[in-house]
C-alpha positions in Angstrom: 27.1 35.9 -6.5 29.8 37.0 -9.0 27.9 38.5 -12.2 28.8 37.5 -15.4 27.3 37.8 -18.9 25.0 35.1 -20.2 26.8 32.7 -22.3 25.9 29.9 -24.7 28.2 26.9 -25.0 27.1 23.5 -27.2 28.4 20.4 -26.3 28.5 17.9 -29.2 30.3 14.5 -30.3 29.7 10.9 -31.4 27.6 8.7 -29.5 29.6 7.1 -26.6 31.8 10.4 -25.9 30.5 11.4 -22.8 28.3 14.5 -23.8 25.7 14.2 -21.1 28.1 13.2 -18.5 30.3 15.9 -19.1 27.4 18.5 -19.4 26.0 17.5 -16.0 29.8 17.7 -14.7 30.4 21.1 -16.0 27.1 22.6 -14.6 28.0 21.2 -11.1 31.3 22.9 -11.3 30.0 26.1 -12.5 27.1 26.1 -10.0 29.3 25.5 -7.0 31.5 28.2 -8.2 28.6 30.6 -7.7 27.3 31.0 -11.3 23.8 30.5 -12.7 23.8 27.6 -15.1 21.1 26.4 -17.1 22.0 22.7 -18.5 19.5 21.5 -21.4 19.5 19.2 -24.3 18.7 19.0 -27.9 16.2 17.6 -29.0 14.5 19.6 -26.5 12.3 18.1 -23.4 8.8 19.6 -25.4 6.2 17.7 -27.2 8.1 18.7 -30.4 11.6 17.6 -29.2 10.2 14.3 -27.9 8.7 13.6 -31.3 11.9 14.5 -33.2 13.9 12.3 -30.3 11.7 9.1 -30.2 10.6 9.5 -33.9 14.0 8.6 -35.8 12.4 5.0 -36.8 9.1 6.8 -38.2 11.0 10.4 -39.8 13.9 10.1 -42.1 15.9 12.2 -44.4 14.5 15.8 -45.1 11.5 15.0 -42.9 13.6 14.4 -39.8 15.9 17.3 -40.5 13.1 19.7 -40.6 11.8 18.2 -37.2 14.7 18.8 -35.5 15.4 22.2 -37.1 11.7 23.3 -36.2 12.6 22.0 -32.5 15.7 24.0 -32.4 14.2 27.2 -33.2 11.5 27.1 -31.0 13.8 26.0 -28.2 16.1 29.2 -28.6 13.0 31.5 -28.8 11.4 29.8 -25.5 14.4 28.5 -23.6 17.8 29.3 -24.6 17.8 32.9 -25.6 15.8 34.1 -22.2 18.1 31.9 -19.8 21.0 33.4 -21.8 19.6 37.2 -21.6 19.0 36.4 -18.0 22.8 36.1 -17.5 22.9 32.5 -17.2 25.6 30.0 -18.9 23.3 27.7 -21.1 25.0 24.2 -21.6 23.4 22.3 -24.4 23.9 18.7 -25.0 24.1 18.6 -28.6 23.4 21.5 -31.2 23.4 22.3 -35.0 27.1 20.1 -35.3 24.8 17.0 -34.5 22.3 17.9 -37.5 25.6 18.2 -39.8 26.5 14.5 -38.7 23.3 12.6 -38.3 21.5 14.1 -41.2 24.3 13.5 -43.3 24.0 10.1 -42.2 20.4 10.1 -43.2 21.4 11.4 -46.8 20.6 14.7 -46.6 22.9 17.0 -48.5 25.0 19.4 -46.5 23.7 22.6 -48.2 20.1 21.6 -47.2 21.4 21.2 -43.7 23.4 24.4 -43.6 19.8 26.2 -45.0 17.9 24.9 -42.1 20.1 25.8 -39.4 21.4 29.2 -40.8 19.6 31.4 -38.6 20.1 29.5 -35.6 22.0 31.3 -32.8 25.9 30.7 -33.0 27.0 29.5 -29.4 29.9 31.3 -27.7 31.8 28.0 -27.8 31.0 24.7 -29.5 32.8 21.7 -27.7 33.2 18.7 -29.8 33.8 15.6 -28.0 35.9 12.9 -29.7 37.1 9.3 -28.8 38.7 6.2 -30.4 35.5 4.9 -32.4 36.3 1.2 -30.8 36.0 2.9 -27.4 33.2 4.6 -28.4 31.1 1.7 -29.8 31.8 -0.3 -26.6 30.5 2.6 -24.6 27.0 2.6 -26.7 26.9 -1.4 -26.2 27.1 -1.1 -22.6 24.4 1.7 -22.2 22.4 0.9 -25.3 21.7 2.6 -28.5 19.0 5.6 -28.4 18.4 5.5 -32.1 18.9 3.8 -35.6 21.9 6.2 -36.0 24.1 4.3 -33.4 24.6 0.6 -34.2 28.2 -0.6 -34.3 31.9 0.2 -35.0 30.9 1.3 -38.4 28.5 3.9 -37.3 30.9 4.9 -34.6 33.8 5.5 -37.4 31.5 7.5 -39.7 30.2 9.8 -36.8 33.9 10.5 -36.1 34.7 11.3 -39.3 31.7 13.5 -39.9 32.2 15.5 -36.4 35.9 16.3 -37.8 34.5 17.7 -41.0 31.8 19.6 -38.8 34.3 21.0 -36.4 36.1 22.3 -39.4 33.2 23.7 -41.3 32.4 25.6 -38.0 35.7 27.1 -37.7 35.6 28.2 -41.5 32.3 30.2 -40.5 34.3 31.8 -37.5 32.9 29.9 -34.7 35.0 29.1 -31.6 35.3 25.5 -31.2 37.2 23.3 -28.9 37.8 19.8 -29.4 38.6 17.3 -26.8 39.7 13.7 -26.8 37.6 11.7 -24.1 39.1 8.3 -24.9 41.6 8.3 -21.7 40.8 11.7 -20.2 38.7 12.3 -17.1 35.6 14.2 -16.9 36.9 16.2 -14.1 40.2 16.9 -16.5 38.0 18.0 -19.3 35.7 20.0 -16.9 38.9 21.9 -15.8 40.0 22.6 -19.3 36.8 23.9 -20.4 36.4 26.1 -17.4 39.6 27.6 -18.3 38.6 28.5 -21.8 35.2 29.9 -20.6 37.0 32.0 -18.0 37.6 35.2 -20.6 34.2 34.9 -22.1 32.2 34.9 -19.0 34.6 36.5 -16.3 34.6 33.4 -14.4 37.2 33.1 -11.5 40.5 31.0 -12.4 39.4 27.2 -11.9 41.4 26.9 -8.9 39.4 29.5 -7.2 36.0 27.9 -7.8 34.7 25.6 -5.2 35.7 21.8 -6.3 
């Protein structure tokens, strides 16, 4: 197996842009290329994470923002940091960008969101997926909404705007951000683009050298 440094990659974006599908496809591509990969998700699969994930009807505003942040810090310490330190590529489905979006939709001021997440590890790369809000809303309708944040075309438009703002903010903080439109681009093409972006970060082989 080719040795490479551990990386932390966050994959974020509005509901219906294909975050989970892309995370799984990218993990498969990298694994077939001979790399140690650890895919995960936020909120985490721990008891605390499940409270945050499934408690959006019970918890709102500041209380939900604190729950999500607490789960994030716990997951960083117990899961993400150890895997990254072991040389694995950690792919996280949702991360801090989602807090700037969803907690803003829940009327939490951006300054509070920033304070709650200021000590969270910075990813080596944050990928923000975008899509035409009408397309994203249709995808959510087909699969079913996962929370009260995702309701209709209005929430899809709001998410799209807030994710653009979040991407801009993260860039002003010196973070590496890659924005990709999934409206008409295939998952395979997106994986190829991301793999090329990761090449200089983790010393990966060129995409055409990896096993398809």
